[in-house]
PyMOL commands that place a pseudoatom at each C-alpha (Angstrom):
pseudoatom trace, name=CA, resn=MET, resi=1, chain=A, elem=C, hetatm=0, pos=[-11.731, -104.859, -29.192]
pseudoatom trace, name=CA, resn=ILE, resi=2, chain=A, elem=C, hetatm=0, pos=[-9.185, -103.337, -26.848]
pseudoatom trace, name=CA, resn=ASP, resi=3, chain=A, elem=C, hetatm=0, pos=[-6.485, -103.708, -29.527]
pseudoatom trace, name=CA, resn=LEU, resi=4, chain=A, elem=C, hetatm=0, pos=[-8.631, -101.913, -32.035]
pseudoatom trace, name=CA, resn=GLU, resi=5, chain=A, elem=C, hetatm=0, pos=[-9.321, -99.030, -29.659]
pseudoatom trace, name=CA, resn=ALA, resi=6, chain=A, elem=C, hetatm=0, pos=[-5.602, -98.655, -28.941]
pseudoatom trace, name=CA, resn=LEU, resi=7, chain=A, elem=C, hetatm=0, pos=[-4.883, -98.519, -32.667]
pseudoatom trace, name=CA, resn=LYS, resi=8, chain=A, elem=C, hetatm=0, pos=[-7.569, -95.891, -33.167]
pseudoatom trace, name=CA, resn=ILE, resi=9, chain=A, elem=C, hetatm=0, pos=[-5.955, -93.759, -30.461]
pseudoatom trace, name=CA, resn=ALA, resi=10, chain=A, elem=C, hetatm=0, pos=[-2.536, -94.247, -32.060]
pseudoatom trace, name=CA, resn=LEU, resi=11, chain=A, elem=C, hetatm=0, pos=[-3.947, -93.273, -35.471]
pseudoatom trace, name=CA, resn=ALA, resi=12, chain=A, elem=C, hetatm=0, pos=[-5.428, -90.103, -34.049]
pseudoatom trace, name=CA, resn=ARG, resi=13, chain=A, elem=C, hetatm=0, pos=[-2.075, -89.185, -32.516]
pseudoatom trace, name=CA, resn=GLU, resi=14, chain=A, elem=C, hetatm=0, pos=[-0.262, -89.857, -35.782]
pseudoatom trace, name=CA, resn=ASN, resi=15, chain=A, elem=C, hetatm=0, pos=[-2.720, -87.593, -37.586]
pseudoatom trace, name=CA, resn=LYS, resi=16, chain=A, elem=C, hetatm=0, pos=[-2.144, -84.861, -34.986]
pseudoatom trace, name=CA, resn=SER, resi=17, chain=A, elem=C, hetatm=0, pos=[1.624, -85.209, -35.373]
pseudoatom trace, name=CA, resn=ILE, resi=18, chain=A, elem=C, hetatm=0, pos=[1.318, -84.962, -39.159]
pseudoatom trace, name=CA, resn=GLU, resi=19, chain=A, elem=C, hetatm=0, pos=[-0.764, -81.831, -38.783]
pseudoatom trace, name=CA, resn=THR, resi=20, chain=A, elem=C, hetatm=0, pos=[1.748, -80.328, -36.343]
pseudoatom trace, name=CA, resn=TYR, resi=21, chain=A, elem=C, hetatm=0, pos=[4.748, -81.014, -38.585]
pseudoatom trace, name=CA, resn=GLN, resi=22, chain=A, elem=C, hetatm=0, pos=[2.916, -79.572, -41.613]
pseudoatom trace, name=CA, resn=LYS, resi=23, chain=A, elem=C, hetatm=0, pos=[2.248, -76.355, -39.694]
pseudoatom trace, name=CA, resn=MET, resi=24, chain=A, elem=C, hetatm=0, pos=[5.810, -76.223, -38.446]
pseudoatom trace, name=CA, resn=LEU, resi=25, chain=A, elem=C, hetatm=0, pos=[7.121, -76.545, -42.014]
pseudoatom trace, name=CA, resn=VAL, resi=26, chain=A, elem=C, hetatm=0, pos=[5.329, -73.324, -42.878]
pseudoatom trace, name=CA, resn=ASP, resi=27, chain=A, elem=C, hetatm=0, pos=[6.408, -71.492, -39.709]
pseudoatom trace, name=CA, resn=HIS, resi=28, chain=A, elem=C, hetatm=0, pos=[10.024, -72.736, -39.590]
pseudoatom trace, name=CA, resn=PRO, resi=29, chain=A, elem=C, hetatm=0, pos=[11.411, -73.115, -43.105]
pseudoatom trace, name=CA, resn=GLY, resi=30, chain=A, elem=C, hetatm=0, pos=[14.943, -73.414, -41.692]
pseudoatom trace, name=CA, resn=LEU, resi=31, chain=A, elem=C, hetatm=0, pos=[13.961, -76.783, -40.242]
pseudoatom trace, name=CA, resn=LYS, resi=32, chain=A, elem=C, hetatm=0, pos=[12.607, -78.118, -43.534]
pseudoatom trace, name=CA, resn=GLU, resi=33, chain=A, elem=C, hetatm=0, pos=[14.945, -81.109, -43.784]
pseudoatom trace, name=CA, resn=LEU, resi=34, chain=A, elem=C, hetatm=0, pos=[14.272, -82.311, -40.222]
pseudoatom trace, name=CA, resn=LEU, resi=35, chain=A, elem=C, hetatm=0, pos=[10.557, -81.652, -40.331]
pseudoatom trace, name=CA, resn=SER, resi=36, chain=A, elem=C, hetatm=0, pos=[10.161, -83.305, -43.726]
pseudoatom trace, name=CA, resn=PHE, resi=37, chain=A, elem=C, hetatm=0, pos=[11.904, -86.403, -42.361]
pseudoatom trace, name=CA, resn=LEU, resi=38, chain=A, elem=C, hetatm=0, pos=[9.659, -86.474, -39.285]
pseudoatom trace, name=CA, resn=LEU, resi=39, chain=A, elem=C, hetatm=0, pos=[6.570, -85.938, -41.418]
pseudoatom trace, name=CA, resn=THR, resi=40, chain=A, elem=C, hetatm=0, pos=[7.549, -88.844, -43.675]
pseudoatom trace, name=CA, resn=GLU, resi=41, chain=A, elem=C, hetatm=0, pos=[8.080, -91.096, -40.675]
pseudoatom trace, name=CA, resn=GLU, resi=42, chain=A, elem=C, hetatm=0, pos=[4.692, -90.209, -39.202]
pseudoatom trace, name=CA, resn=GLU, resi=43, chain=A, elem=C, hetatm=0, pos=[3.018, -90.896, -42.556]
pseudoatom trace, name=CA, resn=LYS, resi=44, chain=A, elem=C, hetatm=0, pos=[4.656, -94.344, -42.639]
pseudoatom trace, name=CA, resn=HIS, resi=45, chain=A, elem=C, hetatm=0, pos=[3.370, -95.043, -39.132]
pseudoatom trace, name=CA, resn=LYS, resi=46, chain=A, elem=C, hetatm=0, pos=[-0.102, -93.953, -40.154]
pseudoatom trace, name=CA, resn=VAL, resi=47, chain=A, elem=C, hetatm=0, pos=[-0.126, -96.401, -43.088]
pseudoatom trace, name=CA, resn=LEU, resi=48, chain=A, elem=C, hetatm=0, pos=[0.985, -99.266, -40.849]
pseudoatom trace, name=CA, resn=ILE, resi=49, chain=A, elem=C, hetatm=0, pos=[-1.670, -98.507, -38.244]
pseudoatom trace, name=CA, resn=GLU, resi=50, chain=A, elem=C, hetatm=0, pos=[-4.404, -98.204, -40.878]
pseudoatom trace, name=CA, resn=LYS, resi=51, chain=A, elem=C, hetatm=0, pos=[-3.330, -101.543, -42.323]
pseudoatom trace, name=CA, resn=LYS, resi=52, chain=A, elem=C, hetatm=0, pos=[-3.504, -103.237, -38.924]
pseudoatom trace, name=CA, resn=ILE, resi=53, chain=A, elem=C, hetatm=0, pos=[-6.951, -101.713, -38.262]
pseudoatom trace, name=CA, resn=ARG, resi=54, chain=A, elem=C, hetatm=0, pos=[-8.181, -103.125, -41.598]
pseudoatom trace, name=CA, resn=GLU, resi=55, chain=A, elem=C, hetatm=0, pos=[-6.782, -106.544, -40.659]
pseudoatom trace, name=CA, resn=LEU, resi=56, chain=A, elem=C, hetatm=0, pos=[-8.565, -106.532, -37.309]
pseudoatom trace, name=CA, resn=THR, resi=57, chain=A, elem=C, hetatm=0, pos=[-11.871, -105.390, -38.759]
pseudoatom trace, name=CA, resn=GLN, resi=58, chain=A, elem=C, hetatm=0, pos=[-12.075, -107.836, -41.650]
pseudoatom trace, name=CA, resn=TYR, resi=59, chain=A, elem=C, hetatm=0, pos=[-14.331, -110.826, -41.173]
for i in range(1, 59): cmd.bond("trace and resi %d" % i, "trace and resi %d" % (i + 1))
show_as sticks, trace
zoom trace
């Protein structure tokens, strides 16, 4: 279960990054292109981590 716990930590960090970039988009509209790119990348990572968690928790 160590792998699963590591993935859960990674997922929490991805969620925090997504939240941070969303807030930054509002506060720094001049960085929209960069922040949108970073947000998209974090969302891709989140999907991959969630998929791996599902794989590890299926019986």
